[in-house]
TORLUMVO-448172 format. One line per 10 residues: number of its first residue (from 1); their letters; for each residue z, y, x of N, C-alpha, C. Coordinates in steps of 0.05 Angstrom, whole numbers. Layout:
// residues N
NUM) A) Z/Y/X/Z/Y/X/Z/Y/X; ... $
// end
This chain:
// residues 397
1) MEELVTQSFK) 1/-20/20/2/-3/-3/-3/27/20; 14/27/47/17/44/59/-16/53/67; -26/37/72/-63/44/85/-76/65/55; -70/47/29/-79/63/8/-75/94/5; -52/93/13/-34/126/13/-44/142/33; -51/125/62/-61/144/82/-91/150/78; -105/131/62/-135/139/52/-134/164/31; -119/160/10/-119/178/-10/-119/208/6; -100/207/21/-89/240/30/-117/248/53; -135/225/65/-149/234/79/-168/247/63 $
11) YVKQIDNRFK) -179/230/38/-203/232/20/-193/256/10; -166/273/2/-164/293/-11/-166/314/9; -157/314/33/-159/333/49/-189/346/59; -204/323/60/-230/328/74/-246/341/50; -240/339/23/-253/342/5/-264/374/3; -287/382/-4/-300/408/-10/-297/418/-38; -278/436/-42/-278/448/-81/-289/471/-78; -309/478/-65/-320/506/-68/-337/511/-94; -356/482/-100/-371/481/-124/-359/456/-140; -359/465/-161/-352/447/-185/-366/438/-204 $
21) RYLFHKIDWR) -366/417/-216/-384/406/-235/-382/419/-259; -399/420/-280/-399/432/-302/-376/417/-323; -368/398/-314/-340/377/-334/-322/386/-324; -319/397/-301/-289/395/-288/-273/419/-303; -273/437/-311/-261/452/-331/-259/451/-364; -274/428/-366/-274/416/-393/-253/392/-399; -246/384/-379/-230/362/-375/-206/374/-385; -196/351/-406/-161/362/-409/-147/347/-396; -143/360/-368/-135/340/-349/-98/334/-353; -86/350/-376/-58/342/-380/-56/313/-399 $
31) SRLIIIIGAR) -75/303/-403/-75/283/-423/-63/250/-398; -55/240/-413/-36/215/-402/-64/192/-388; -82/190/-405/-109/176/-395/-132/184/-396; -144/192/-379/-170/204/-373/-189/183/-363; -215/178/-383/-234/165/-367/-266/177/-365; -276/178/-343/-302/195/-338/-316/171/-325; -337/178/-341/-361/151/-338/-384/168/-326; -406/161/-313/-428/173/-302/-444/158/-284; -472/168/-280/-484/144/-260/-475/151/-232; -483/132/-218/-478/131/-191/-483/158/-176 $
41) GVGKTTMMLQ) -469/169/-159/-478/194/-143/-479/222/-152; -469/226/-181/-467/249/-197/-441/268/-193; -419/253/-177/-401/269/-170/-373/263/-182; -372/242/-197/-344/233/-202/-321/230/-184; -323/222/-167/-310/217/-151/-301/241/-133; -321/258/-129/-313/286/-121/-299/307/-138; -298/303/-161/-289/315/-181/-258/311/-184; -254/282/-183/-229/280/-182/-213/285/-158; -216/282/-135/-213/292/-106/-200/325/-110; -225/341/-120/-222/368/-123/-200/375/-142 $
51) YMKENLALNK) -196/361/-160/-169/371/-181/-152/363/-162; -148/337/-150/-119/336/-134/-112/354/-115; -135/360/-105/-127/381/-75/-122/408/-88; -131/417/-113/-125/443/-120/-105/441/-140; -92/421/-156/-71/419/-170/-44/408/-168; -50/385/-145/-29/365/-142/-18/369/-111; 6/368/-105/17/366/-79/8/343/-69; 1/339/-44/-9/314/-23/16/304/-23; 26/289/-38/54/270/-27/54/247/-48; 76/228/-47/78/209/-59/70/206/-83 $
61) ESIYISADHL) 74/230/-102/73/236/-131/43/230/-140; 26/230/-125/-7/225/-137/-21/211/-109; -41/201/-120/-53/177/-103/-84/174/-114; -102/173/-102/-127/160/-108/-134/136/-95; -150/116/-109/-158/90/-101/-177/78/-110; -191/62/-101/-217/51/-113/-213/18/-118; -222/17/-145/-211/-10/-154/-224/-36/-143; -246/-21/-125/-260/-50/-104/-252/-47/-85; -226/-37/-76/-212/-41/-46/-204/-71/-45; -206/-77/-16/-200/-108/-10/-166/-109/-24 $
71) YFSRHGLVEF) -154/-88/-22/-124/-91/-36/-120/-110/-61; -146/-101/-77/-141/-110/-101/-154/-139/-109; -160/-152/-87/-175/-178/-84/-144/-193/-82; -127/-179/-73/-93/-202/-71/-72/-194/-88; -78/-161/-94/-58/-151/-117/-71/-137/-144; -52/-142/-164/-65/-129/-189/-57/-106/-195; -71/-89/-212/-66/-60/-216/-44/-55/-231; -32/-74/-246/-1/-69/-258/21/-70/-238; 12/-91/-222/34/-89/-195/33/-68/-183; 9/-55/-169/9/-34/-159/21/-4/-175 $
81) ARLFSMNGGK) 14/-2/-197/26/17/-220/52/18/-216; 71/-13/-218/99/-10/-217/104/3/-192; 93/-10/-166/102/4/-143/107/31/-137; 79/44/-148/78/63/-146/95/85/-163; 98/70/-187/118/90/-203/151/89/-191; 149/66/-186/177/58/-168/187/82/-142; 166/83/-132/166/104/-110/163/136/-120; 167/137/-145/161/165/-151/133/178/-158; 114/158/-160/88/168/-173/85/175/-204; 69/196/-200/66/210/-227/34/212/-236 $
91) HLFIDEIHKY) 13/210/-215/-11/214/-223/-27/189/-207; -41/176/-222/-51/160/-211/-90/155/-214; -103/159/-196/-131/162/-199/-147/136/-191; -159/126/-206/-176/96/-199/-209/101/-204; -218/105/-183/-245/101/-176/-254/70/-178; -279/70/-190/-297/44/-197/-285/27/-214; -271/30/-231/-254/16/-250/-272/-8/-258; -291/-4/-264/-318/-25/-274/-317/-47/-258; -303/-45/-239/-311/-69/-210/-286/-88/-213; -264/-81/-228/-239/-94/-225/-241/-111/-253 $
101) PNWSREVKNI) -238/-140/-253/-231/-162/-278/-213/-152/-301; -225/-153/-322/-198/-145/-338/-188/-119/-341; -204/-99/-326/-193/-74/-322/-179/-60/-348; -195/-58/-369/-185/-52/-397/-152/-63/-399; -148/-89/-408/-124/-97/-407/-101/-91/-389; -109/-88/-361/-85/-78/-346/-78/-51/-353; -101/-29/-346/-100/-3/-351/-83/1/-381; -91/-18/-404/-66/-13/-425/-39/-17/-424; -39/-39/-402/-12/-48/-402/3/-28/-385; -11/-13/-364/3/9/-346/9/31/-373 $
111) YDQYPDLKLV) -12/36/-388/-4/60/-403/18/52/-418; 31/29/-429/41/28/-445/70/19/-434; 69/9/-406/95/2/-393/106/32/-381; 84/51/-371/96/70/-350/89/97/-361; 102/104/-385/93/127/-402/97/156/-389; 114/155/-362/113/182/-344/84/180/-320; 68/166/-323/46/160/-301/20/170/-326; 12/192/-305/-16/198/-320/-42/176/-301; -60/174/-314/-82/153/-305/-105/170/-309; -127/174/-290/-151/182/-286/-172/168/-278 $
121) LSGSSATEIV) -187/155/-293/-205/133/-281/-235/142/-286; -248/129/-266/-283/135/-271/-292/111/-263; -320/106/-276/-335/80/-285/-358/89/-282; -375/69/-283/-404/60/-283/-409/77/-314; -438/97/-314/-443/102/-347/-446/76/-361; -448/52/-347/-454/26/-369/-421/13/-376; -402/28/-369/-385/12/-376/-381/19/-404; -372/-9/-418/-366/-8/-448/-337/-9/-454; -332/22/-461/-303/26/-456/-282/20/-479; -298/18/-503/-282/4/-529/-285/-25/-528 $
131) KGEGDLSRRA) -296/-35/-512/-300/-67/-514/-273/-79/-496; -267/-110/-503/-248/-116/-482/-223/-115/-497; -205/-133/-478/-175/-134/-495/-159/-114/-500; -160/-90/-473/-151/-76/-478/-151/-45/-502; -181/-45/-509/-189/-27/-532/-168/-2/-531; -185/16/-506/-170/42/-500/-177/61/-512; -196/58/-536/-208/79/-552/-186/96/-567; -174/92/-574/-147/100/-590/-124/113/-567; -129/107/-541/-106/119/-517/-124/140/-495; -147/137/-498/-158/157/-473/-175/179/-485 $
141) LFYHLQGLSF) -180/198/-468/-200/218/-472/-221/212/-453; -249/210/-466/-272/201/-450/-286/222/-446; -303/224/-421/-320/241/-416/-349/232/-400; -369/237/-403/-389/232/-392/-402/256/-373; -406/247/-351/-416/267/-330/-448/261/-321; -459/280/-328/-489/277/-323/-498/290/-297; -520/284/-289/-532/300/-257/-528/325/-255; -537/338/-235/-540/368/-234/-555/374/-258; -556/400/-271/-576/411/-283/-584/427/-265; -615/446/-276/-624/465/-267/-608/486/-254 $
151) REYINFHYKI) -592/497/-273/-577/521/-269/-555/511/-246; -539/480/-245/-525/475/-226/-538/475/-198; -562/464/-196/-571/461/-174/-575/488/-158; -583/511/-175/-586/536/-162/-556/543/-151; -543/544/-169/-508/549/-163/-499/536/-135; -507/510/-130/-500/491/-117/-516/495/-87; -545/497/-88/-551/493/-65/-566/526/-57; -564/542/-79/-571/568/-62/-546/594/-68; -520/580/-80/-503/595/-80/-510/623/-99; -524/620/-121/-528/642/-136/-520/637/-158 $
161) QYQPITLDDL) -491/648/-176/-487/642/-195/-495/646/-223; -497/632/-235/-504/628/-269/-487/620/-282; -486/629/-307/-466/617/-331/-488/600/-347; -474/580/-362/-491/566/-378/-499/583/-402; -521/580/-416/-526/591/-441/-528/577/-462; -526/581/-489/-526/563/-514/-557/560/-520; -560/535/-531/-587/539/-538/-590/558/-564; -572/561/-580/-578/586/-605/-587/611/-592; -574/615/-569/-581/646/-554/-602/645/-539; -610/624/-529/-639/608/-517/-659/628/-540 $
171) VTNVMEISYQ) -666/607/-556/-681/614/-580/-678/642/-594; -660/654/-591/-655/678/-603/-671/705/-583; -654/698/-558/-658/721/-533/-672/713/-519; -693/695/-521/-712/685/-495/-726/708/-482; -731/731/-489/-746/746/-471/-724/752/-450; -699/766/-459/-679/784/-448/-668/765/-426; -666/736/-434/-651/716/-415/-671/713/-396; -696/710/-405/-716/697/-385/-717/716/-362; -720/744/-371/-727/767/-353/-706/770/-339; -678/771/-342/-653/768/-330/-660/751/-305 $
181) IAANIKPIKL) -658/727/-315/-658/712/-291/-682/712/-272; -704/716/-280/-734/710/-265/-726/745/-244; -713/761/-255/-712/791/-234/-700/777/-206; -684/755/-209/-665/749/-184/-680/724/-171; -687/709/-176/-700/684/-166/-730/678/-176; -746/658/-157/-771/648/-168/-767/628/-182; -768/624/-207/-753/599/-222/-776/578/-222; -798/582/-220/-823/570/-223/-817/541/-198; -816/563/-173/-817/548/-147/-789/538/-150; -768/547/-151/-741/526/-153/-737/508/-173 $
191) YDEYLRFGYY) -752/509/-198/-755/488/-218/-771/460/-204; -791/465/-187/-806/445/-179/-792/425/-159; -775/451/-143/-751/432/-125/-737/418/-139; -728/427/-165/-707/417/-177/-712/384/-193; -741/387/-195/-755/357/-211/-759/340/-182; -761/346/-158/-760/323/-138/-735/321/-128; -718/339/-122/-695/333/-107/-669/337/-122; -667/349/-143/-641/365/-144/-625/356/-166; -629/325/-175/-607/319/-197/-578/308/-182; -587/290/-166/-564/272/-152/-550/297/-128 $
201) PFFKEGTDGY) -523/303/-129/-513/320/-115/-524/309/-88; -524/287/-75/-523/275/-56/-553/291/-34; -560/303/-52/-584/320/-39/-584/336/-16; -559/344/-16/-546/361/10/-542/350/30; -544/321/35/-541/304/55/-572/299/68; -592/314/55/-620/310/62/-639/301/52; -665/314/45/-683/305/28/-700/281/43; -700/277/67/-717/254/77/-711/223/70; -681/228/65/-676/195/54/-668/193/28; -677/217/12/-665/215/-15/-674/197/-35 $
211) YLRINQVVNT) -701/195/-34/-714/174/-50/-705/146/-44; -701/136/-22/-687/114/-9/-658/112/-25; -647/131/-22/-615/132/-36/-617/128/-58; -637/136/-78/-640/131/-103/-645/100/-110; -667/96/-94/-670/67/-95/-644/52/-95; -633/53/-74/-607/43/-70/-584/48/-95; -587/69/-106/-569/71/-126/-580/58/-148; -603/50/-155/-616/34/-177/-607/4/-172; -610/-3/-146/-609/-32/-143/-582/-38/-143; -560/-23/-144/-535/-29/-137/-525/-30/-171 $
221) VLELDIPAVY) -537/-8/-185/-532/-15/-218/-541/-35/-229; -567/-49/-216/-577/-70/-234/-563/-89/-220; -552/-103/-195/-546/-119/-186/-523/-120/-190; -495/-99/-184/-469/-103/-193/-458/-89/-218; -463/-65/-221/-452/-52/-245/-456/-63/-278; -484/-68/-279/-492/-86/-309/-483/-109/-301; -483/-128/-292/-473/-155/-283/-446/-151/-294; -436/-133/-279/-402/-133/-279/-391/-123/-299; -406/-105/-321/-401/-98/-348/-405/-114/-369; -428/-126/-370/-438/-145/-392/-430/-172/-386 $
231) NIDYHATIAI) -426/-182/-362/-419/-205/-354/-451/-221/-354; -467/-212/-349/-494/-235/-346/-496/-245/-319; -510/-261/-323/-520/-287/-300/-545/-274/-284; -550/-289/-261/-574/-273/-248/-592/-274/-259; -607/-297/-276/-630/-295/-290/-630/-270/-304; -605/-264/-320/-613/-240/-336/-615/-215/-323; -607/-211/-300/-612/-193/-281/-637/-188/-269; -647/-215/-264/-677/-214/-256/-691/-205/-283; -689/-211/-299/-706/-197/-327/-700/-169/-330; -678/-159/-325/-672/-136/-329/-687/-115/-306 $
241) RKLLGIITTL) -690/-130/-287/-703/-118/-265/-734/-115/-267; -747/-138/-276/-775/-134/-283/-778/-116/-303; -755/-116/-329/-765/-100/-348/-761/-71/-342; -747/-61/-318/-745/-30/-315/-775/-30/-297; -778/-49/-278/-803/-47/-266/-832/-43/-282; -832/-53/-301/-856/-55/-325/-855/-25/-335; -823/-18/-343/-830/9/-359/-835/32/-335; -825/32/-309/-828/51/-290/-857/60/-289; -870/41/-299/-903/43/-297/-919/61/-315; -904/53/-340/-911/61/-368/-900/90/-377 $
251) VPFKPNTLKL) -875/100/-371/-863/120/-384/-880/150/-379; -876/168/-401/-863/157/-426/-891/142/-446; -878/130/-462/-891/112/-483/-877/104/-502; -901/101/-522/-883/81/-550/-885/49/-546; -862/42/-545/-858/12/-534/-881/-5/-555; -891/-25/-550/-898/-49/-567/-880/-63/-561; -859/-75/-572/-832/-90/-570/-846/-118/-564; -857/-136/-581/-870/-153/-584/-882/-166/-558; -900/-142/-549/-917/-150/-527/-903/-147/-503; -878/-127/-498/-869/-125/-470/-855/-146/-473 $
261) SQEVGLSRET) -833/-157/-493/-808/-178/-491/-827/-200/-489; -853/-210/-493/-866/-229/-478/-878/-228/-458; -886/-202/-444/-889/-199/-418/-869/-204/-396; -839/-195/-405/-818/-208/-392/-805/-233/-392; -814/-244/-419/-805/-277/-421/-776/-271/-437; -774/-249/-458/-752/-244/-473/-756/-248/-500; -732/-260/-517/-736/-248/-548/-735/-216/-552; -744/-211/-576/-741/-177/-585/-712/-173/-585; -699/-189/-597/-673/-177/-597/-661/-174/-568; -668/-194/-551/-654/-191/-522/-666/-165/-506 $
271) FIKYLQYLHK) -698/-163/-516/-707/-148/-497/-691/-116/-504; -690/-111/-531/-680/-92/-539/-649/-83/-531; -641/-104/-530/-611/-107/-519/-606/-103/-485; -627/-107/-471/-632/-101/-442/-645/-64/-436; -657/-58/-462/-665/-31/-458/-632/-15/-466; -623/-23/-478/-596/-9/-485/-578/-7/-457; -572/-30/-450/-560/-33/-417/-575/-14/-401; -597/-8/-399/-607/4/-378/-606/37/-386; -610/42/-417/-598/68/-427/-573/71/-418; -554/52/-426/-524/65/-418/-517/68/-388 $
281) ADLLTLLHSS) -539/53/-374/-533/53/-340/-544/84/-331; -551/100/-347/-567/123/-338/-589/119/-324; -608/99/-329/-630/90/-321/-654/98/-337; -651/94/-362/-668/107/-386/-658/126/-405; -677/134/-420/-670/146/-444/-685/142/-467; -675/131/-487/-685/123/-513/-689/140/-535; -709/151/-538/-708/166/-561/-724/153/-585; -703/162/-617/-704/144/-630/-713/163/-659; -727/151/-673/-740/168/-706/-718/190/-711; -721/207/-725/-708/224/-736/-705/215/-768 $
291) TKGISQLSKP) -717/193/-775/-717/187/-797/-697/159/-803; -698/153/-783/-685/125/-785/-657/122/-769; -640/97/-777/-616/100/-774/-615/86/-745; -600/94/-725/-599/79/-698/-576/62/-697; -585/35/-698/-568/15/-691/-566/-5/-657; -556/-23/-655/-558/-39/-632/-587/-50/-628; -601/-57/-651/-623/-72/-649/-650/-61/-657; -645/-25/-661/-668/-13/-675/-686/-7/-648; -710/-4/-654/-728/-1/-631/-735/28/-626; -732/36/-604/-739/66/-592/-767/78/-603 $
301) EKIYLQNPNL) -772/103/-610/-799/105/-611/-809/113/-587; -798/126/-563/-809/126/-536/-788/125/-517; -793/116/-496/-778/110/-468/-783/126/-444; -764/139/-433/-769/157/-415/-747/147/-392; -759/152/-365/-732/148/-342/-709/163/-351; -694/168/-337/-669/179/-351/-674/213/-333; -685/215/-314/-682/241/-301/-708/244/-285; -716/270/-280/-750/271/-263/-746/262/-239; -721/261/-222/-718/249/-192/-732/219/-192; -714/213/-216/-726/172/-217/-752/175/-218 $
311) IYALAEGVVD) -765/191/-233/-797/183/-233/-811/191/-199; -798/207/-183/-811/209/-164/-805/187/-142; -782/178/-149/-771/154/-127/-780/131/-142; -787/125/-167/-796/95/-172/-822/89/-180; -835/117/-192/-863/114/-207/-882/111/-174; -900/93/-185/-923/88/-159/-939/102/-175; -956/120/-146/-980/139/-151/-973/157/-157; -993/174/-171/-996/206/-178/-969/208/-198; -955/223/-195/-937/234/-223/-949/246/-241; -947/243/-268/-963/256/-288/-940/276/-291 $
321) KGNLRETFFI) -954/305/-293/-943/326/-301/-929/327/-332; -945/316/-350/-932/311/-381/-912/296/-383; -907/275/-366/-888/260/-363/-858/270/-349; -866/288/-332/-842/304/-319/-836/326/-336; -849/338/-355/-840/359/-369/-823/341/-395; -832/329/-409/-822/312/-426/-789/302/-416; -788/290/-397/-771/281/-380/-747/300/-375; -752/320/-356/-740/347/-360/-725/355/-388; -745/358/-407/-728/373/-430/-709/356/-441; -713/324/-448/-695/305/-454/-672/305/-441 $
331) NQLSQNHQLS) -680/307/-411/-653/299/-396/-633/322/-395; -644/349/-403/-627/370/-401/-616/380/-427; -630/371/-449/-611/379/-470/-595/353/-480; -601/336/-472/-584/306/-482/-556/310/-474; -543/321/-457/-520/328/-448/-503/340/-474; -513/360/-489/-493/376/-509/-509/373/-532; -534/361/-530/-549/357/-563/-558/329/-576; -566/329/-597/-580/308/-611/-605/311/-609; -618/287/-595/-647/289/-597/-663/263/-614; -679/271/-621/-699/249/-637/-725/256/-644 $
341) YPKQGDFLVN) -745/233/-649/-767/232/-649/-778/250/-672; -791/264/-685/-806/274/-707/-825/270/-715; -836/271/-736/-861/272/-750/-883/289/-734; -876/309/-735/-894/334/-717/-879/342/-693; -890/353/-674/-878/356/-651/-873/333/-630; -857/347/-609/-848/326/-588/-815/316/-585; -797/343/-600/-768/330/-604/-755/349/-626; -740/333/-637/-726/353/-655/-693/347/-646; -687/368/-646/-663/384/-628/-636/385/-651; -612/368/-654/-594/375/-676/-608/377/-705 $
351) QTWLFEVGGD) -630/358/-712/-642/362/-733/-642/393/-744; -646/411/-730/-656/440/-732/-667/445/-716; -677/448/-689/-699/463/-682/-724/439/-669; -746/446/-669/-770/426/-663/-786/441/-644; -792/424/-622/-796/433/-597/-829/414/-592; -844/429/-584/-867/417/-576/-874/429/-539; -877/406/-528/-870/413/-495/-898/411/-485; -905/429/-466/-931/433/-459/-931/449/-435; -962/453/-426/-971/474/-397/-971/502/-413; -974/515/-393/-973/545/-403/-997/556/-421 $
361) NKTQKQITGI) -1009/544/-430/-1035/544/-446/-1029/528/-478; -1007/522/-483/-999/505/-502/-994/529/-527; -1006/523/-545/-1007/535/-575/-985/522/-586; -984/542/-612/-967/528/-638/-986/512/-654; -1004/500/-646/-1025/493/-669/-1010/467/-684; -997/458/-671/-986/429/-674/-957/435/-689; -943/453/-687/-922/458/-702/-929/484/-729; -950/496/-727/-948/515/-744/-942/512/-778; -926/540/-783/-918/536/-807/-891/522/-809; -877/513/-787/-849/499/-795/-835/518/-782 $
371) DNAFVAADDI) -810/520/-795/-789/537/-786/-770/530/-761; -762/546/-750/-748/540/-722/-764/521/-703; -784/525/-702/-812/511/-686/-813/523/-664; -817/521/-640/-821/529/-607/-837/510/-597; -849/527/-573/-865/513/-552/-845/516/-532; -840/498/-518/-831/500/-490/-846/495/-467; -858/512/-454/-875/518/-439/-876/519/-407; -886/498/-398/-887/500/-368/-907/524/-354; -895/528/-329/-914/546/-310/-913/575/-319; -888/581/-341/-887/615/-345/-860/618/-346 $
381) EIGSPQKIPL) -855/646/-325/-834/658/-322/-818/673/-347; -830/690/-360/-818/703/-381/-824/692/-409; -812/690/-431/-814/673/-453/-825/697/-470; -827/689/-500/-835/701/-520/-827/691/-544; -818/704/-567/-806/697/-593/-811/664/-592; -836/653/-598/-838/630/-603/-847/619/-575; -843/621/-557/-857/604/-531/-830/606/-508; -822/586/-505/-793/598/-483/-805/574/-459; -804/588/-431/-804/582/-406/-790/547/-405; -806/532/-401/-789/503/-399/-769/505/-380 $
391) WLFGFLY) -771/515/-354/-748/512/-341/-723/527/-347; -723/535/-366/-703/557/-380/-679/540/-387; -692/517/-406/-668/496/-414/-656/482/-396; -664/478/-372/-643/476/-350/-617/494/-338; -614/512/-360/-587/527/-360/-572/519/-376; -570/500/-397/-558/492/-413/-537/478/-412; -530/473/-386/-506/460/-383/-497/463/-354 $
// end
């Protein structure tokens, strides 16, 4: 245990807390049980260590541990929590929680047995929080951390501070907002950078190996995270990898469920279930119809890779610009909004706003006569009442 205490101290002391993710100030850190999920590499660990450094004394009362540490191959979490509490521990931060077998049951036991102990957990986006023997849904506050928004990329990389804007403000005051931002930066240039390198904070470690690292993240999710969460075997893992490989060459597209399931060698039900796994793991985004209910077995209307950086890292050949545009749009809005596939246009947001996504010459022809309908146009700096610069949707979180 002493080794874990020493490691925790080093991690906290070394963390840089100058830039904080959008979620940092939204978390109710006073809660007894907080669970943060998100894709690998988006900054969950950094955020926990930043909170510790800024708000907690670096002593025996707080500790950061990773559930996949070798220590926990010989000792249980409940046992560790007991020793930690006996020695004055009050704040327990556990990373990679999904790697620990039966974690939900043991976390529930810790929560119930040590009421003075506050827990902050982080895990894979794929983590099925409400499943399992522990059923923590009534005890915990849950948060999902996305990758960097375009706004955060500018703040983080260029040290130019912008605050988030709301979608309501954006559609109402687009000309003024776009003019003020474009007066200080070259948004089209930075937007192009972001599409290639800006979603995962580890781009700061260098762009030369950035796509290689994304591929390593994807491999880890496919080979470790998804099998650990859903308890699937080797053959299922191979099928999911094959499915992702096929989808990568097609997105965005309207899936032919029967054809694709046969190509992968799966039943329709298993095919859709594996799509859900990839969606929950933040590798895919599934867009469903605005007129149909969403269930575990409902076929999505369109399938996208989860963010533009994945397109550049995984797609073979020339990257399609229309694909990039739509992927950027759905990725940036899905954090705080509900998106669905409409009868007209490309995206219906919160059942209120209709958007058609395209280039700078895109007209309103396809959405003419529809209330609250707008064009999200690429390659323009300043918007107009019905035409919003696409890059500006990256300022919503």
